[in-house]
Backbone as CSV, one residue per row, in Angstrom:
resi,resn,N_x,N_y,N_z,CA_x,CA_y,CA_z,C_x,C_y,C_z
1,MET,-37.104,13.086,32.414,-38.399,12.923,31.793,-39.190,11.888,32.582
2,ARG,-40.443,12.205,32.802,-41.331,11.277,33.510,-41.896,10.264,32.528
3,ARG,-42.036,9.042,32.974,-42.710,8.003,32.190,-43.972,7.631,32.948
4,LEU,-45.107,7.875,32.331,-46.387,7.664,32.989,-46.994,6.324,32.583
5,HIS,-47.947,5.864,33.376,-48.643,4.604,33.124,-50.144,4.855,33.172
6,HIS,-50.906,3.859,32.805,-52.354,3.922,32.960,-52.675,3.724,34.436
7,LEU,-53.761,4.327,34.872,-54.252,4.116,36.234,-55.556,3.344,36.113
8,ILE,-55.511,2.054,36.419,-56.674,1.180,36.294,-56.902,0.492,37.633
9,ASP,-58.100,0.652,38.141,-58.473,0.060,39.428,-57.572,0.570,40.551
10,GLY,-57.181,1.838,40.444,-56.361,2.460,41.477,-54.890,2.068,41.453
11,VAL,-54.474,1.365,40.399,-53.091,0.881,40.307,-52.465,1.379,39.007
12,ALA,-51.241,1.885,39.088,-50.516,2.274,37.880,-50.043,1.012,37.169
13,VAL,-50.499,0.850,35.931,-50.140,-0.343,35.162,-49.556,0.061,33.819
14,ALA,-48.627,-0.739,33.343,-48.039,-0.498,32.029,-49.053,-0.866,30.954
15,SER,-48.937,-0.251,29.821,-49.802,-0.561,28.688,-49.478,-1.948,28.148
16,THR,-50.477,-2.587,27.563,-50.221,-3.878,26.923,-49.564,-3.686,25.560
17,ASP,-49.486,-2.446,25.103,-48.850,-2.097,23.835,-47.615,-1.254,24.150
18,SER,-46.610,-1.322,23.332,-45.385,-0.558,23.604,-45.412,0.837,22.986
19,GLU,-46.488,1.189,22.289,-46.555,2.509,21.650,-46.701,3.598,22.710
20,THR,-45.954,4.693,22.537,-46.009,5.815,23.467,-46.056,7.129,22.688
21,ARG,-46.379,8.181,23.408,-46.362,9.539,22.868,-45.520,10.396,23.804
22,LEU,-44.848,11.378,23.221,-44.075,12.320,24.016,-44.928,13.543,24.313
23,ILE,-44.808,14.055,25.526,-45.475,15.291,25.918,-44.405,16.373,25.960
24,VAL,-44.633,17.430,25.186,-43.641,18.493,25.036,-44.185,19.784,25.643
25,ASP,-43.358,20.441,26.443,-43.700,21.758,26.986,-43.593,22.750,25.823
26,PRO,-44.690,23.364,25.410,-44.632,24.233,24.237,-43.809,25.497,24.439
27,SER,-43.630,25.909,25.686,-42.862,27.134,25.920,-41.359,26.907,25.837
28,THR,-40.916,25.676,26.085,-39.474,25.398,26.066,-39.095,24.335,25.038
29,GLU,-40.112,23.660,24.497,-39.921,22.532,23.584,-39.182,21.363,24.243
30,GLU,-39.174,21.355,25.576,-38.568,20.259,26.332,-39.562,19.099,26.432
31,VAL,-39.064,17.887,26.229,-39.892,16.705,26.423,-39.997,16.484,27.927
32,VAL,-41.229,16.511,28.448,-41.412,16.414,29.893,-41.962,15.062,30.338
33,ALA,-42.550,14.307,29.400,-43.104,13.014,29.793,-43.277,12.130,28.571
34,ARG,-43.337,10.851,28.839,-43.676,9.849,27.829,-44.902,9.124,28.367
35,ILE,-45.970,9.101,27.558,-47.211,8.476,28.012,-47.556,7.277,27.137
36,PRO,-48.197,6.273,27.714,-48.579,5.103,26.925,-49.812,5.401,26.076
37,VAL,-49.865,4.762,24.928,-51.065,4.799,24.105,-51.877,3.570,24.490
38,GLY,-53.097,3.785,24.893,-53.923,2.676,25.351,-54.364,1.773,24.218
39,SER,-54.209,0.484,24.417,-54.671,-0.495,23.445,-56.131,-0.838,23.756
40,ALA,-56.758,-1.594,22.888,-58.122,-2.046,23.145,-58.181,-2.858,24.439
41,GLU,-57.156,-3.640,24.718,-57.113,-4.426,25.955,-57.045,-3.518,27.184
42,ASP,-56.281,-2.434,27.081,-56.198,-1.478,28.191,-57.552,-0.823,28.442
43,VAL,-58.230,-0.446,27.370,-59.553,0.176,27.502,-60.541,-0.809,28.119
44,ASP,-60.519,-2.046,27.664,-61.412,-3.068,28.227,-61.173,-3.234,29.729
45,ALA,-59.899,-3.257,30.136,-59.581,-3.408,31.562,-60.100,-2.216,32.359
46,ALA,-59.963,-1.020,31.812,-60.441,0.182,32.501,-61.959,0.174,32.617
47,VAL,-62.648,-0.244,31.563,-64.110,-0.298,31.599,-64.576,-1.339,32.609
48,ARG,-63.959,-2.523,32.611,-64.334,-3.553,33.597,-64.151,-3.024,35.015
49,SER,-63.053,-2.325,35.246,-62.771,-1.776,36.571,-63.823,-0.744,36.962
50,SER,-64.219,0.105,36.021,-65.199,1.147,36.350,-66.578,0.557,36.605
51,VAL,-66.944,-0.478,35.876,-68.244,-1.124,36.094,-68.278,-1.755,37.482
52,THR,-67.195,-2.405,37.866,-67.107,-3.009,39.202,-67.170,-1.925,40.280
53,ALA,-66.451,-0.835,40.070,-66.420,0.241,41.065,-67.774,0.925,41.186
54,GLN,-68.506,1.017,40.086,-69.780,1.722,40.087,-70.782,1.079,41.061
55,HIS,-70.717,-0.215,41.250,-71.646,-0.883,42.166,-71.512,-0.379,43.595
56,GLY,-70.362,0.177,43.946,-70.152,0.686,45.300,-70.525,2.149,45.458
57,TRP,-70.903,2.827,44.362,-71.238,4.247,44.450,-72.630,4.407,45.034
58,PRO,-72.798,5.381,45.905,-74.142,5.611,46.472,-75.078,6.212,45.418
59,LEU,-76.338,5.859,45.505,-77.333,6.433,44.620,-77.750,7.789,45.155
60,PRO,-78.054,8.744,44.249,-78.522,10.056,44.734,-79.854,9.921,45.459
61,THR,-80.049,10.749,46.464,-81.305,10.697,47.227,-82.201,11.853,46.882
C-alpha cells in the first residue's frame, strides 16, 4: 500500500494531523493507498506557497 503526502511548494510533506483516509480500488476492494487529511495548518501552508509562486507567473499578453 502506498502512503501519500501533501505536495506543498514542490516538496512532499507529512500532514500536521495524523488523520488519514484509505483509498480502495472499487473493482477489487483492495486498499491501494493511505492519504493524509489536510488540517487548517496544511491548507494555510499550501495557500502561502501558491501566493508566493504566483508572483513568478507571467501575465497574459
